C-alpha positions in Angstrom: 171.5 20.2 69.4 175.1 21.2 68.8 176.2 18.8 71.6 174.1 16.0 70.1 175.5 16.2 66.6 179.0 15.0 67.3 177.7 12.2 69.5 175.2 11.1 66.9 177.9 11.3 64.2 180.0 8.7 66.2 177.1 6.2 66.2 178.0 4.3 63.1 176.8 0.8 64.0 173.2 -0.5 63.6 171.5 -1.2 66.9 171.8 -4.7 68.2 168.8 -6.9 68.8 169.4 -6.5 72.6 169.2 -2.8 72.3 166.0 -3.0 70.2 164.4 -5.3 72.8 165.5 -3.0 75.6 164.0 0.0 73.8 160.7 -2.0 73.3 160.6 -2.8 77.0 160.9 0.9 77.9 158.1 1.7 75.5 160.5 3.4 73.1 159.1 2.3 69.7 158.3 3.7 66.3 155.1 5.7 66.5 153.7 8.1 64.0 150.7 10.2 65.2 149.7 10.6 61.5 149.1 6.8 61.2 146.8 7.1 64.3 145.0 10.0 62.6 144.6 8.0 59.4 143.0 5.1 61.3 140.7 7.5 63.2 139.6 9.3 60.0 139.1 5.9 58.2 137.0 4.6 61.1 135.0 7.8 61.1 134.4 7.6 57.4 133.3 3.9 57.8 130.9 4.9 60.6 129.5 7.8 58.6 128.8 5.7 55.6 127.2 2.8 57.4 125.5 4.4 60.4 124.7 7.9 59.6 121.4 7.1 57.8 120.1 4.4 60.1 121.1 6.3 63.3 119.5 9.5 62.1 116.3 7.7 61.0 116.0 5.9 64.3 116.4 9.1 66.3 114.0 10.9 64.0 111.3 8.3 64.4 111.7 8.2 68.1 111.5 12.0 68.5 108.7 12.2 66.0 106.8 9.7 68.1 107.5 11.7 71.3 106.3 15.0 69.7 103.3 13.5 68.0 102.0 11.8 71.1 103.3 14.0 73.9 99.9 14.6 75.3 99.1 10.9 75.5 102.1 9.9 77.7 101.6 9.8 81.4 104.6 10.5 83.5 105.4 7.3 85.3 103.1 5.3 83.2 104.1 2.0 81.5 104.0 3.4 78.0 106.1 6.4 78.9 108.7 4.2 80.6 108.8 1.8 77.7 109.3 4.7 75.2 112.1 6.3 77.3 113.8 2.9 77.5 113.6 2.6 73.7 114.9 6.2 73.2 117.8 5.7 75.6 118.8 2.5 73.9 118.8 4.3 70.5 120.9 7.1 71.9 123.4 4.7 73.5 123.7 2.7 70.3 124.4 5.9 68.4 127.0 6.9 71.0 128.7 3.7 72.1 129.1 1.9 68.7 131.3 4.8 67.3 133.3 4.9 70.5 134.0 1.2 70.3 134.9 1.3 66.6 137.3 4.3 67.2 138.9 2.5 70.2 139.5 -0.6 67.9 141.0 1.7 65.3 143.3 3.3 67.9 144.6 -0.1 69.0 145.0 -1.3 65.4 147.0 1.9 64.6 149.5 1.0 67.2 149.7 -2.7 66.4 150.4 -1.8 62.8 153.5 0.3 63.8 155.0 -2.0 66.5 154.4 -5.3 68.3 152.3 -5.3 71.4 153.9 -3.9 74.6 153.0 -3.0 78.1 155.5 -0.6 79.7 155.1 1.8 82.6 158.3 3.6 81.9 156.7 6.4 79.8 154.3 7.3 82.6 156.8 7.1 85.5 157.5 10.4 87.2 160.7 12.0 86.0 162.4 15.2 87.0 162.9 16.2 83.4 159.2 16.2 82.9 158.6 18.9 85.5 161.8 20.8 85.0 161.2 24.3 83.5 164.5 24.2 81.7 163.8 20.9 80.1 160.3 22.0 79.2 161.6 25.2 77.6 164.1 23.2 75.6 161.4 20.8 74.4 159.2 23.7 73.5 161.8 25.2 71.2 163.5 22.0 70.1 163.8 20.7 66.6 161.0 18.2 67.1 158.6 20.9 68.3 159.5 23.1 65.3 159.0 20.1 62.9 155.6 19.2 64.5 154.5 22.9 64.3 155.4 23.1 60.6 153.8 19.7 60.0 150.6 20.9 61.7 150.4 24.0 59.6 151.0 22.0 56.5 148.3 19.5 57.3 145.8 22.3 58.0 146.6 23.9 54.7 146.5 20.7 52.7 143.3 19.3 54.3 141.6 22.7 54.2 142.6 23.1 50.6 141.3 19.6 49.6 138.0 20.2 51.5 137.6 23.5 49.8 138.3 21.9 46.4 135.7 19.2 47.0 133.0 21.5 48.3 133.5 24.4 45.9 131.8 22.7 42.9 128.9 22.0 45.3 128.5 25.7 46.4 125.2 26.2 44.5 123.8 23.0 45.9 124.8 24.0 49.5 122.8 27.2 49.1 119.6 25.3 48.3 120.0 22.5 50.8 118.4 24.6 53.5 115.1 24.5 51.5 115.1 20.7 51.1 112.8 18.4 52.9 114.5 16.7 55.9 114.1 13.3 54.2 116.0 14.5 51.1 118.5 16.5 53.1 120.1 13.5 54.8 121.2 11.6 51.6 122.6 14.9 50.1 124.5 15.6 53.3 125.8 12.0 53.4 126.9 12.1 49.8 128.9 15.3 50.3 130.3 14.1 53.6 131.6 10.9 52.0 133.3 13.0 49.2 135.1 15.1 51.8 136.1 12.0 53.9 137.4 10.3 50.7 139.5 13.3 49.6 140.8 13.9 53.1 141.6 10.2 53.6 143.6 10.2 50.4 145.7 13.1 51.5 146.2 11.8 55.0 147.3 8.5 53.6 150.3 10.1 51.8 151.1 12.2 54.9 150.9 9.1 57.2 153.2 7.0 55.0 155.7 9.8 54.8 155.6 10.6 58.5 156.0 6.9 59.4 159.1 6.5 57.3 160.5 9.7 58.8 159.7 8.6 62.4 161.2 5.2 61.8 164.4 6.6 60.3 164.8 9.0 63.3 164.1 6.2 65.8 166.6 3.9 64.1 169.2 6.6 63.9 168.7 7.5 67.6 169.2 3.9 68.6 172.4 3.5 66.6 175.5 2.5 68.6 179.2 3.5 68.7 181.8 0.9 68.1 182.7 1.1 71.8 179.1 0.5 72.8 179.0 -2.5 70.5 182.1 -4.0 72.1 180.9 -3.3 75.6 177.5 -5.0 74.9 179.3 -8.0 73.4 181.5 -8.2 76.5 178.4 -7.9 78.7 176.5 -10.7 76.8 179.4 -13.0 76.0 181.8 -12.2 78.8 185.1 -10.4 78.6 187.5 -12.6 76.5 190.3 -12.0 79.0 188.1 -13.2 81.9 186.9 -16.1 79.9 190.4 -17.0 79.0 191.5 -16.9 82.6 188.5 -19.0 83.7 189.4 -21.6 81.0 193.0 -21.6 82.2 191.9 -22.2 85.8 189.6 -25.0 84.8 192.4 -26.6 82.7 194.8 -26.3 85.6 192.3 -27.9 88.0 191.6 -30.7 85.5 195.3 -31.3 85.1 195.8 -31.5 88.9 193.0 -34.1 89.2 194.5 -36.0 86.3 198.0 -36.0 87.9 196.5 -37.2 91.2 195.3 -40.3 89.4 198.7 -41.3 88.0 199.8 -43.2 91.1 196.8 -45.5 90.5 198.0 -46.5 87.0 199.1 -50.0 86.0 201.5 -48.9 83.3 202.7 -45.7 81.6 203.1 -46.0 77.8 205.5 -43.3 76.4 206.8 -42.0 73.1 209.4 -41.9 74.9 209.7 -38.1 75.5 206.8 -36.4 73.7 203.8 -38.4 74.8 202.8 -40.3 77.9 199.5 -42.2 78.5 198.7 -43.7 82.0 196.5 -46.8 81.9 194.8 -48.8 84.6 193.7 -52.4 84.4 192.7 -55.2 86.7 190.8 -58.5 86.3 187.5 -56.9 87.3 187.6 -54.4 84.4 186.3 -55.2 80.9 189.0 -53.0 79.3 191.9 -50.8 80.3 191.0 -47.3 81.4 193.0 -44.1 80.6 193.7 -42.2 83.8 196.0 -39.5 82.4 197.7 -38.4 79.2 199.9 -35.5 78.2 202.5 -34.2 75.7 205.9 -32.6 76.3 206.0 -31.0 79.8 202.9 -32.8 81.0 204.3 -36.1 79.7 207.5 -35.4 81.6 205.5 -34.8 84.8 203.6 -38.0 84.3 206.8 -40.0 83.9 208.4 -38.4 86.9 205.4 -39.2 89.1 205.4 -42.7 87.8 209.0 -43.1 88.8 208.2 -41.8 92.3 205.5 -44.4 92.8 207.4 -47.2 91.0 204.9 -47.6 88.2 206.2 -49.4 85.1 207.1 -47.2 82.1 207.0 -48.9 78.7 208.3 -47.2 75.6 206.1 -47.9 72.6 206.0 -44.8 70.3 203.4 -45.9 67.8 201.0 -47.1 70.6 201.6 -44.0 72.7 200.8 -41.7 69.8 197.7 -43.7 68.8 196.3 -43.8 72.3 197.0 -40.1 72.9 195.0 -39.2 69.8 192.2 -41.8 70.2 191.3 -41.9 73.9 190.2 -39.2 76.4 190.8 -39.2 80.1 188.4 -41.5 82.2 187.5 -43.5 79.0 188.3 -47.1 78.1 190.7 -47.6 75.2 189.2 -48.3 71.7 188.8 -51.9 70.7 191.3 -51.6 67.9 194.0 -51.1 70.5 193.1 -54.0 72.8 195.6 -56.4 71.4 198.6 -54.0 71.5 197.7 -52.8 75.0 197.0 -56.4 76.2 200.5 -57.3 75.1 202.0 -54.4 77.1 199.9 -55.1 80.2 200.7 -58.8 80.0 204.4 -58.0 79.9 204.1 -55.7 82.9 202.1 -58.4 84.8 204.8 -61.0 84.1 207.5 -58.6 85.2 205.6 -58.0 88.5 205.2 -61.7 89.1 208.9 -62.4 88.4 209.8 -59.7 90.9 207.4 -61.1 93.5 208.8 -64.6 92.9 212.4 -63.4 93.2 211.6 -61.6 96.5 
């Protein structure tokens, strides 16, 4: 416990949704046994109030018939077989219906506390479960001590409430043994419901308090340190340094592909030094296409490559700035720039024709 305290003190961050989901997959969820007990007691009280009288009456009638007509039944006869089938059905109904109701109550008790889950992790064999040292530590841990004290408290409170309910009925209890069986059952059911009601009221308070306590402990145990939060973020989103490096590599590859297209350009429109936009156009195209663009150093490299491949460079600062801002690589230029670009390309075409004529 002394080693866990400093570690728990450093966990100042609420658990992330990922950690909560991981805990749910492992079967690590909020679970209060007192809530389960409340549902079981409530289901038992419901069964006792609805089925005690009919079940007892059915069994009584069946047994009365058996005792009253025992000498008339022939072993192996049809009447005896029919009677035993009826008696067996009555006993099974008395036994199976409560089991089914209590099973439903047990499932409902868990669904109320957490969403449905199916996890094999809690039943997987682990060394800590069979280790004598771990078993000794669990036996004398804080949880074991709390559960022991909680058990004593429940016994004392429930016992006290039961005593308080039955004490006023002490004179009636003494005379119940003299009552006719037909009158005994209603009296017994009445007192039983009083006990169930009182116990259920007390267990309700205990269950609510225990659930709040168990949820708080579970939430505190799943809290994270600042470093754990950062590590999880890196794991989910990726290390920012690695992401930055990947982005840098992608940009570099994209830039290389862009520069490889510069020799195919028809004209380079510049600022003259800050911006450069490489355009391609031929008569088969509906509009000029942007092959490359860049600013500062990239613009300088575009101009140098254009000089190496004898591509015309036209200085038009307003048009260069406008195209740099309005068009992306491998896109046709916007319609509002058609006229200005057409003038530039027309000028370039005339210059090429003049050179060809001179040659």
